[in-house]
C-alpha positions in Angstrom: 70.0 20.5 8.5 68.5 21.4 5.2 66.2 24.4 5.3 62.6 23.7 4.4 59.6 25.8 3.3 55.9 25.5 2.5 53.8 26.7 -0.4 50.9 28.5 1.4 48.5 27.9 -1.4 49.0 24.2 -1.3 48.8 24.1 2.5 45.4 25.7 2.2 44.5 23.3 -0.5 45.5 20.4 1.7 43.2 21.6 4.4 40.3 21.8 1.8 41.0 18.3 0.7 41.0 17.1 4.3 37.7 18.7 5.0 36.2 17.2 1.7 37.6 13.8 2.7 36.0 14.1 6.1 32.6 15.1 4.7 32.8 12.2 2.3 33.6 9.8 5.1 30.7 11.1 7.3 28.3 10.8 4.3 29.4 7.3 3.5 29.0 6.3 7.1 25.4 7.4 6.9 24.9 5.4 3.6 26.5 2.2 5.0 24.4 2.4 8.3 21.1 2.7 6.4 21.9 0.2 3.7 20.9 -3.5 3.7 21.9 -6.7 2.0 24.5 -6.6 -0.7 24.5 -2.8 -0.9 26.2 -2.7 2.5 29.4 -4.2 1.1 29.2 -2.0 -2.0 28.8 1.2 0.0 31.5 0.1 2.4 34.0 -0.6 -0.4 33.2 2.6 -2.3 33.3 4.6 0.9 36.6 3.2 2.0 38.2 3.9 -1.3 36.8 7.5 -1.5 37.7 8.3 2.1 41.2 6.6 1.9 41.9 8.4 -1.3 41.0 11.7 0.3 43.2 11.2 3.4 46.1 10.0 1.2 45.6 12.9 -1.2 45.7 15.4 1.7 49.0 13.9 2.8 50.6 14.2 -0.6 49.2 17.6 -1.2 50.9 18.6 2.1 54.1 16.9 0.8 53.9 18.9 -2.4 53.5 22.0 -0.3 56.8 21.1 1.4 60.0 22.0 -0.4 63.8 21.5 0.1 66.7 23.0 -1.7 67.1 19.7 -3.6 65.1 17.8 -6.3 62.5 15.5 -4.9 60.6 12.4 -6.2 58.5 9.6 -4.7 59.1 5.9 -4.9 56.1 4.3 -6.7 55.9 1.1 -4.5 56.0 3.0 -1.1 53.6 5.6 -2.4 51.1 2.8 -3.5 51.6 1.2 -0.1 50.7 4.4 1.7 47.5 4.6 -0.4 46.6 1.0 0.5 47.1 1.7 4.2 44.8 4.8 3.9 42.1 2.7 2.2 42.3 -0.1 4.7 42.2 2.3 7.6 39.1 4.0 6.1 37.4 0.6 5.6 38.1 -0.2 9.3 36.8 3.1 10.4 33.5 2.9 8.4 33.0 -0.7 9.6 33.4 0.4 13.2 31.1 3.4 13.2 28.3 1.4 11.4 28.0 -1.1 14.3 24.8 -1.0 16.4 26.8 0.2 19.4 30.1 2.0 20.0 31.1 1.6 23.7 34.0 3.6 25.1 36.3 0.6 25.2 35.7 -0.2 21.5 36.0 3.5 20.6 39.4 3.7 22.4 40.8 0.6 20.8 39.5 1.7 17.4 41.1 5.2 17.8 44.4 3.5 18.8 44.5 1.2 15.8 43.3 3.9 13.4 45.7 6.5 14.7 48.7 4.1 14.4 47.5 3.2 10.8 47.2 6.8 9.8 50.6 7.6 11.2 52.0 4.6 9.4 50.4 5.9 6.2 52.1 9.3 6.8 55.5 8.0 7.6 55.4 5.4 4.7 54.7 8.3 2.4 57.6 10.1 3.9 59.8 7.1 3.3 58.8 7.2 -0.4 61.3 10.1 -0.7 64.2 7.6 -0.4 66.4 10.2 1.4 70.1 9.5 1.6 71.0 9.6 4.4 67.7 8.8 6.1 65.3 11.3 7.6 66.0 12.1 11.2 62.8 12.4 13.4 62.6 14.4 16.6 61.3 11.9 19.2 59.0 14.5 20.9 57.4 15.7 17.7 57.2 12.1 16.4 55.3 10.8 19.5 53.2 14.0 19.5 52.2 13.3 15.8 51.1 9.8 16.7 49.1 11.0 19.7 47.5 13.6 17.5 46.6 10.9 15.0 45.0 8.7 17.8 43.1 11.6 19.3 41.9 12.8 15.8 40.9 9.3 14.9 38.9 8.9 18.2 37.2 12.3 17.6 36.5 11.3 14.0 35.0 7.9 14.9 32.8 9.4 17.6 31.5 12.2 15.3 30.9 9.8 12.5 29.0 7.4 14.8 26.8 10.2 16.1 26.0 11.7 12.6 25.5 8.4 10.7 21.7 8.6 10.9 19.7 11.1 8.8 18.1 14.1 10.5 16.7 17.4 9.5 20.0 19.2 10.1 22.3 16.4 8.9 24.0 18.4 6.1 24.8 21.3 8.4 26.0 19.0 11.2 28.2 17.0 8.8 29.7 20.2 7.3 30.6 21.5 10.8 32.0 18.1 11.8 34.0 17.8 8.6 35.7 21.1 9.3 36.7 19.8 12.8 37.9 16.4 11.5 39.8 18.1 8.6 41.7 20.4 10.9 42.6 17.4 13.1 43.9 15.4 10.1 45.9 18.4 8.8 47.2 19.0 12.3 48.5 15.4 12.6 50.2 15.7 9.1 52.0 18.9 9.8 53.0 17.8 13.3 54.6 14.8 11.7 56.3 17.0 9.1 57.6 19.1 12.0 59.3 16.0 13.4 61.2 15.4 10.2 64.8 16.7 9.9 67.0 16.5 6.8 70.8 16.5 7.3 73.1 18.6 5.2 74.2 16.9 2.1 71.1 14.7 1.9 69.7 13.8 -1.5 66.5 12.2 -2.7 67.0 8.7 -4.0 63.7 8.7 -5.8 64.3 12.0 -7.6 65.4 10.4 -10.8 63.7 6.9 -10.6 60.4 7.7 -8.8 57.3 9.7 -9.6 58.0 13.3 -10.6 56.4 15.8 -8.2 54.6 17.7 -11.0 53.0 14.5 -12.3 52.1 13.5 -8.8 50.5 16.8 -8.2 48.3 16.5 -11.3 47.5 12.8 -10.5 46.6 13.5 -6.9 44.4 16.6 -7.6 42.5 15.1 -10.5 42.0 11.6 -9.2 41.1 12.7 -5.6 38.6 15.4 -6.7 37.1 13.0 -9.2 36.7 10.2 -6.7 35.2 12.4 -4.0 32.9 14.1 -6.4 31.6 10.8 -7.8 31.2 9.5 -4.3 29.2 12.5 -3.2 27.1 12.7 -6.4 26.2 9.0 -6.0 25.4 9.5 -2.4 23.2 12.5 -3.1 21.3 10.6 -5.9 20.9 7.6 -3.6 19.7 9.8 -0.8 17.0 11.3 -3.1 16.1 7.8 -4.3 15.9 6.7 -0.7 13.7 9.7 0.2 11.4 9.0 -2.8 11.3 5.3 -1.9 10.4 6.2 1.7 7.7 8.6 0.4 6.3 5.9 -1.8 6.5 3.4 1.1 4.6 5.9 3.3 2.0 6.5 0.6 1.6 2.7 0.2 1.3 2.2 3.9 -1.3 4.9 4.1 -3.2 3.4 1.1 -3.1 0.0 2.7 -4.4 1.5 5.9 -7.2 3.2 4.1 -8.0 -0.1 2.2 -8.0 -1.9 5.5 -10.3 0.7 7.0 -12.7 0.3 4.0 -12.6 -3.5 4.2 -13.1 -3.9 7.9 -15.0 -0.8 9.0 -18.4 0.8 8.2 -17.8 3.9 6.1 -20.6 5.9 7.7 -20.3 5.1 11.4 -16.6 3.9 11.5 -17.7 0.9 13.5 -16.5 -2.6 12.6 -18.4 -4.1 9.7 -19.7 -7.6 9.1 -16.3 -8.9 8.1 -14.5 -7.7 11.2 -17.4 -8.7 13.4 -17.0 -12.3 12.1 -13.4 -12.3 13.1 -14.2 -10.8 16.6 -17.0 -13.3 17.1 -14.7 -16.2 16.2 -12.1 -15.0 18.7 -14.8 -14.6 21.4 -16.0 -18.2 20.8 -12.4 -19.5 21.0 -11.7 -17.5 24.2 -14.9 -18.5 25.9 -14.3 -22.2 25.0 -10.7 -22.0 26.3 -11.5 -20.1 29.5 -14.9 -21.8 30.1 -16.5 -18.3 30.2 -19.5 -16.7 28.6 -20.3 -13.8 26.3 -23.5 -12.4 24.8 -24.4 -11.3 21.3 -26.9 -8.5 21.3 -28.7 -7.8 18.0 -30.0 -4.2 18.1 -32.5 -2.8 15.5 -33.9 0.7 15.6 -37.6 1.2 15.9 -39.0 4.1 13.9 -35.9 4.8 11.9 -37.6 4.3 8.5 -40.2 6.9 9.5 -37.5 9.4 10.3 -35.6 8.6 7.2 -38.7 9.0 5.0 -39.8 12.2 6.7 -36.5 14.1 6.8 -34.5 12.5 4.0 -31.6 10.1 3.5 -29.0 12.6 4.6 -30.5 13.3 8.0 -31.2 9.6 8.4 -27.4 9.0 8.0 -26.7 11.7 10.6 -29.1 9.9 13.0 -27.3 6.6 12.5 -23.9 8.3 13.2 -25.3 9.8 16.5 -26.9 6.4 17.5 -23.5 4.7 16.8 -21.7 7.2 19.0 -24.1 6.7 21.8 -23.8 3.0 21.7 -20.0 3.2 21.6 -20.0 5.5 24.6 -22.3 3.1 26.5 -20.1 0.0 25.9 -16.9 -1.0 27.6 -13.5 -0.8 25.9 -13.2 -4.6 25.5 -16.6 -5.0 23.9 -17.2 -5.0 20.2 -19.8 -2.8 18.5 -20.5 -3.5 14.8 -22.9 -2.2 12.2 -24.3 -4.8 9.9 -26.0 -2.3 7.6 -29.1 -0.1 7.6 -30.2 0.4 11.2 -28.9 -3.0 12.5 -26.1 -3.2 15.1 -24.5 -6.2 16.8 -22.7 -6.1 20.1 -20.4 -8.7 21.7 -20.0 -8.4 25.5 -18.3 -10.5 28.1 -20.7 -11.5 30.9 -20.6 -13.4 34.1 -24.3 -14.4 33.9 -27.3 -13.5 31.8 -28.4 -10.7 34.1 -25.3 -8.8 33.0 -26.5 -8.9 29.4 -30.0 -7.7 30.6 -28.4 -4.7 32.4 -26.4 -3.8 29.3 -29.5 -4.1 27.1 -31.6 -1.9 29.5 -28.8 0.7 29.5 -28.7 0.7 25.7 -32.4 1.0 25.3 -32.5 4.0 27.7 -29.6 5.7 25.9 -31.1 5.2 22.4 -34.6 6.4 23.3 -33.3 9.9 24.3 -34.3 12.6 21.8 -31.9 13.5 18.9 -31.4 17.0 17.4 -30.6 16.6 13.7 -30.2 19.9 11.9 -32.6 21.6 14.3 -35.2 18.7 13.9 -36.0 16.8 17.0 -36.1 13.0 16.2 -37.1 10.0 18.3 -36.2 6.4 17.8 -36.1 3.4 20.1 -34.3 0.0 20.1 -35.4 -3.6 20.0 -32.6 -5.9 21.2 -32.3 -9.7 20.9 -29.8 -11.5 23.2 -28.1 -14.9 22.5 -25.7 -16.2 25.0 -22.6 -18.4 24.4 -22.6 -21.2 25.3 -26.2 -22.3 25.2 -27.8 -20.3 22.4 -25.5 -21.5 19.6 -22.1 -23.1 19.0 -21.2 -21.2 15.9 -21.2 -17.6 14.6 -24.1 -18.3 12.3 -26.3 -19.9 15.0 -25.6 -17.1 17.5 -26.4 -14.3 15.1 -29.5 -16.1 13.7 -30.8 -16.7 17.2 -30.1 -13.1 18.4 -31.9 -11.9 15.3 -34.9 -14.1 16.1 -34.9 -12.8 19.7 -34.8 -9.2 18.3 -37.9 -9.8 16.1 -39.6 -11.3 19.1 -38.9 -8.1 21.0 -40.5 -6.1 18.2 -43.5 -8.3 18.2 -43.9 -7.7 22.0 -44.2 -3.9 21.4 -40.7 -2.8 20.6 -38.4 -0.6 22.8 -37.4 -3.6 24.8 -35.2 -6.7 24.8 -35.7 -10.5 24.7 -33.4 -13.4 25.4 -33.4 -16.2 22.8 -35.6 -19.2 23.4 -35.7 -22.3 21.3 -39.3 -21.7 20.3 -38.2 -18.5 18.4 -36.2 -20.7 16.0 -39.3 -21.7 14.2 -39.9 -18.2 12.8 -36.2 -17.6 12.1 -36.0 -20.9 10.2 -39.2 -20.1 8.4 -37.8 -16.7 7.2 -34.5 -18.4 6.2 -36.4 -21.1 4.2 -38.6 -18.4 2.6 -35.5 -16.5 1.5 -34.0 -19.6 0.0 -37.2 -20.3 -1.9 -37.3 -16.6 -3.1 -33.9 -17.0 -4.6 -35.3 -19.6 -7.0 -38.7 -18.1 -7.5 -37.7 -16.2 -10.7 -36.0 -19.2 -12.4 -38.9 -21.4 -11.5 -41.5 -18.9 -12.9 -43.3 -18.7 -9.6 -43.8 -14.9 -9.7 -46.9 -13.6 -11.3 -48.5 -10.2 -11.8 -52.0 -9.2 -10.9 -53.6 -6.1 -12.3 -55.9 -3.6 -10.5 -57.9 -1.4 -12.9 -57.8 2.4 -12.9 -60.9 4.3 -14.0 -61.7 7.8 -14.9 -63.9 9.9 -12.6 -66.8 10.3 -12.9 -67.7 8.1 -15.9 -65.8 5.0 -14.8 -64.0 4.4 -18.1 -61.0 2.1 -17.6 -57.7 3.9 -18.5 -55.3 1.1 -17.6 -54.1 -1.0 -14.6 -51.5 -1.1 -11.9 -49.2 -4.2 -11.9 -49.1 -5.8 -8.5 -46.6 -8.6 -7.7 -47.7 -12.0 -6.3 -45.7 -15.1 -5.5 -47.3 -18.5 -6.3 -45.4 -20.5 -3.8 -45.5 -24.3 -4.4 -46.2 -25.1 -0.7 -47.6 -21.9 0.8 -49.9 -20.8 -2.0 -50.4 -17.3 -3.3 -48.3 -14.8 -1.2 -49.0 -11.1 -1.0 -46.0 -8.8 -1.6 -45.8 -7.8 2.1 -44.9 -11.4 2.9 -41.7 -11.5 0.8 -40.8 -8.1 -0.6 -39.2 -6.9 2.7 -36.9 -10.0 2.4 -36.2 -9.2 -1.2 -35.4 -5.5 -0.4 -33.1 -6.6 2.5 -31.1 -9.1 0.5 -30.9 -7.2 -2.8 -33.1 -9.6 -4.7 -35.5 -6.7 -5.3 -33.4 -5.5 -8.3 -33.7 -8.6 -10.5 -37.3 -9.1 -9.3 -38.0 -5.5 -10.3 -36.5 -5.9 -13.7 -38.7 -9.0 -14.2 -41.8 -6.9 -13.2 -41.0 -4.1 -15.7 -40.4 -6.6 -18.5 -43.6 -8.7 -17.8 -45.8 -5.6 -17.4 -44.6 -4.3 -20.8 -45.2 -7.6 -22.4 -48.8 -7.7 -21.0 -49.4 -4.1 -22.1 -48.3 -5.0 -25.6 -50.9 -7.8 -25.6 -53.6 -5.3 -24.6 -52.6 -3.0 -27.4 -53.0 -5.8 -29.9 -56.6 -6.3 -28.5 -57.3 -2.6 -29.3 -56.7 -1.0 -25.9 -54.0 1.4 -27.2 -55.0 4.2 -24.9 -54.3 2.2 -21.8 -51.2 2.4 -19.6 -49.7 -0.1 -17.2 -48.3 1.3 -13.9 -45.3 -0.4 -12.2 -44.1 0.5 -8.7 -40.4 1.1 -8.2 -38.8 0.2 -4.9 -36.2 2.4 -3.3 -33.4 0.0 -4.1 -34.6 -0.4 -7.7 -34.9 3.3 -8.2 -31.3 3.8 -6.9 -29.9 1.1 -9.1 -27.6 2.3 -11.9 -29.3 0.0 -14.5 -32.9 1.3 -14.1 -33.0 3.5 -17.2 -31.5 0.8 -19.4 -33.9 -1.8 -18.0 -36.9 0.4 -18.9 -35.5 1.2 -22.4 -34.7 -2.5 -23.2 -38.2 -3.6 -22.1 -39.9 -1.0 -24.3 -37.8 -1.9 -27.3 -38.1 -5.7 -26.7 -41.9 -5.5 -26.8 -42.3 -2.7 -29.3 -44.3 -0.7 -26.7 -44.9 3.0 -26.8 -43.4 4.7 -23.8 -46.7 6.5 -23.1 -48.2 3.1 -22.3 -45.9 2.7 -19.3 -46.2 4.6 -16.0 -43.6 4.3 -13.3 -44.7 4.9 -9.8 -42.2 6.3 -7.3 -43.1 7.0 -3.7 -42.8 10.5 -2.4 -40.3 9.5 0.2 -38.1 7.7 -2.4 -38.2 10.7 -4.8 -37.3 13.2 -2.0 -34.6 11.1 -0.4 -31.9 12.6 -2.6 -33.9 15.1 -4.6 -31.2 16.2 -7.0 -30.3 12.6 -7.9 -33.9 11.7 -8.2 -34.5 14.6 -10.5 -31.7 13.5 -12.8 -33.1 9.9 -13.0 -36.7 10.9 -13.5 -35.6 13.4 -16.2 -33.9 10.6 -18.2 -37.0 8.4 -17.9 -39.3 11.3 -18.9 -37.2 12.1 -21.9 -38.0 8.6 -23.1 -41.7 9.4 -23.0 -42.5 7.3 -19.9 -45.1 8.7 -17.5 -44.0 9.4 -13.9 -46.4 9.1 -10.9 -45.6 10.2 -7.4 -47.1 7.5 -5.2 -48.3 7.6 -1.6 -48.4 11.4 -1.9 -49.0 13.2 1.4 -47.2 10.6 3.6 -43.6 11.9 3.1 -41.7 15.1 3.5 -41.7 17.0 0.2 -40.1 20.2 -0.8 -42.5 22.0 -3.2 -39.4 23.6 -4.8 -38.2 20.2 -5.9 -41.7 18.8 -6.5 -42.5 21.4 -9.2 -39.2 20.5 -10.9 -39.9 16.7 -11.0 -41.1 15.6 -14.5 -44.1 13.9 -13.0 -47.5 13.7 -14.7 -49.5 12.3 -11.8 -49.9 12.5 -8.1 -51.3 9.4 -6.3 -53.1 10.1 -3.0 -52.2 7.5 -0.3 -55.0 5.1 0.7 -54.5 6.2 4.3 -56.3 9.5 3.5 -59.1 7.7 1.7 -59.9 5.1 4.3 -61.9 7.5 6.7 -62.7 10.1 4.1 -65.9 12.0 4.8 -67.0 15.6 4.4 -65.6 18.0 7.0 -62.9 15.6 8.3 -59.2 16.4 8.4 -58.6 13.8 5.7 -61.1 15.5 3.5 -59.2 18.8 3.9 -55.9 17.1 3.1 -57.2 15.4 0.0 -58.8 18.6 -1.2 -55.5 20.4 -0.7 -53.6 17.7 -2.6 -56.1 17.8 -5.5 -55.8 21.6 -5.6 -52.0 21.4 -5.6 -52.1 18.8 -8.4 -54.2 21.1 -10.5 -51.9 24.1 -9.8 -48.9 22.0 -11.0 -50.9 20.6 -14.0 -50.7 17.1 -12.7 -53.4 14.4 -12.8 -54.5 13.2 -9.4 -55.4 9.6 -8.8 -56.8 8.3 -5.5 -56.1 4.7 -4.5 -58.0 2.6 -1.9 -61.5 3.6 -3.0 -63.8 1.0 -1.3 -67.1 2.6 -0.9 -69.6 4.5 -3.0 -69.5 7.7 -0.7 -65.7 7.8 -1.1 -66.0 7.6 -4.9 -68.7 10.3 -4.9 -66.7 12.6 -2.6 -63.5 12.3 -4.6 -65.4 12.9 -7.8 -66.8 16.1 -6.3 -63.4 17.3 -5.2 -62.2 16.9 -8.8 -60.0 13.8 -8.6 -59.1 12.6 -12.1 -58.9 8.9 -11.7 -59.8 6.3 -9.1 -58.5 2.9 -8.0 -59.7 0.5 -5.3 -61.7 -2.6 -4.5 -65.0 -0.8 -5.3 -63.9 -0.5 -8.9 -62.0 -3.7 -9.3 -59.8 -6.0 -7.2 -56.3 -7.1 -8.3 -56.7 -10.0 -10.8 -54.7 -12.1 -13.3 -54.2 -10.4 -16.6 -56.4 -12.8 -18.5 -59.3 -12.4 -16.1 -59.1 -8.6 -16.5 -58.9 -9.0 -20.3 -61.9 -11.5 -20.5 -64.3 -10.4 -17.8 -63.7 -6.8 -16.9 -66.9 -4.8 -17.2 -66.6 -1.0 -17.2 -68.6 0.2 -14.2 -71.3 2.8 -14.7 -71.1 6.1 -12.9 -73.1 6.3 -9.8 
């Protein structure tokens, strides 16, 4: 037999190629298993070629490491056939490990087929030498090489299947597995080489007609490394793109979740909002109709919340609402729905067996809500008025149920608050009346039904008129002249107060311009700003436009803001009032003494006037508590260089006492009732001092 030898450097290189080929195979298996659509076929084809090229390259590097004392060459056809076998085997292996499951029977069959295919690739490559006479194989080593190929294939398939999914340690795991698989592949190759024996006098038939070993070495090394490098680079880039896509998908899912939260849940209390309540209510109606069961809609409104909100500020009012919502949520059962409609209104949907169940729940809620609250070390008290509408019976649609529950809630308030009422058909009259009034109010502006009355303001003590306060009235076509307390709460609740307020400012400025033309240039007209109007972003522009439209001096306009509104968000209020004051408009703090003021902020407000609430004037007499409060307010106003005006002056003793205390201006029925502008212009007579 011819003596053979191995180039140790190329043997080591063949092991490196086998390990690289194994790592490429494992990485491609991961790519194929996570791909979808057409990309599966592309990754499978590319992976099969890269993996097959690697295994085939390892075989021929090992062949190049092998030398005999004769010239060697390789038949082109058989060499190409061995490459095709390697690629086909790799494609089968990748397809197998990318299935959803890999039971032991399928693993064994796959290992057998793949092992035989790899052995075929090896011995086809050996046949490419075209040895004359043929190569003699030792039966024991031959069988052993095939068994090693089968066992190595089984191990490779199992490892690839286990490592096909991405994990935190996937690179390290694949590297370790690639070493094991590479050693197994190399072991099979050199076991097969050990089985080959070359008789004395043999010669290589492909030495002169086949591929020269030097050219084959260059071809194998360059092409193999290039293919595996390109495959791995593409895989790495795809992995990064996949991670980025996954990150973007996660961000998008989170953004969608946040949008859904904003769309369906109240931002303050995190309870379902009106939109989600509508969906839950529709489901409850369908379920009750299908199962012939009952449920109740409880409309809950807080009693005394406005007083707490005005006294302690908007921020603490929000904290109180959050605490109330938490108490309601803890009181209800898991299957019940608790929603916030806005402000201090909540709606609850509860499954009941009979109406007494709803009554028990309402009693429990009322008891829970009335317990004291501690908000930033301030003890607060509110109660709840609840209206109950039962389905079926009190309405067949969402709208009817909520309207009827709302009507019952208002009936509970009329009965003294801190209680509950079931809906009765007689309550519908008031609910429908309010609904009709709201519909009429929506058209009041366009139909020119709103009018302004003016109540004069006079100086103390001489009684000289200094201007008037504009007071809104509604000349309803059927109900007659309506006072503001009959429709302004509806306007505030529905947002109509903003366009109505804009109309009031414009109309008051127009009237003041007419008075200036008549010579009353020193007068000023006062306009009350509601909380919603004051918070509206277009307020400053509305005032500026009205002044410019009517060529009115800013000093002829006074804007009255209640103390509670100004103190609700003091920093924001300061910014708004500063912008108005910069225009030259006068600022009056209305209803002073009824809210919760910080003198630190009060002295920073660009106000020119304090207006004492009529509640202190009503029972004003020397030595009373109200007299002491009024005297203190007047003294405070003088200290801050503010004019002080008292409203609600109805008697001569009140006027005299306020004059003695040093009040600058007076307003009330004694000095002039609210009247149309023309009546004030034509018939107002300046009262003489008492």
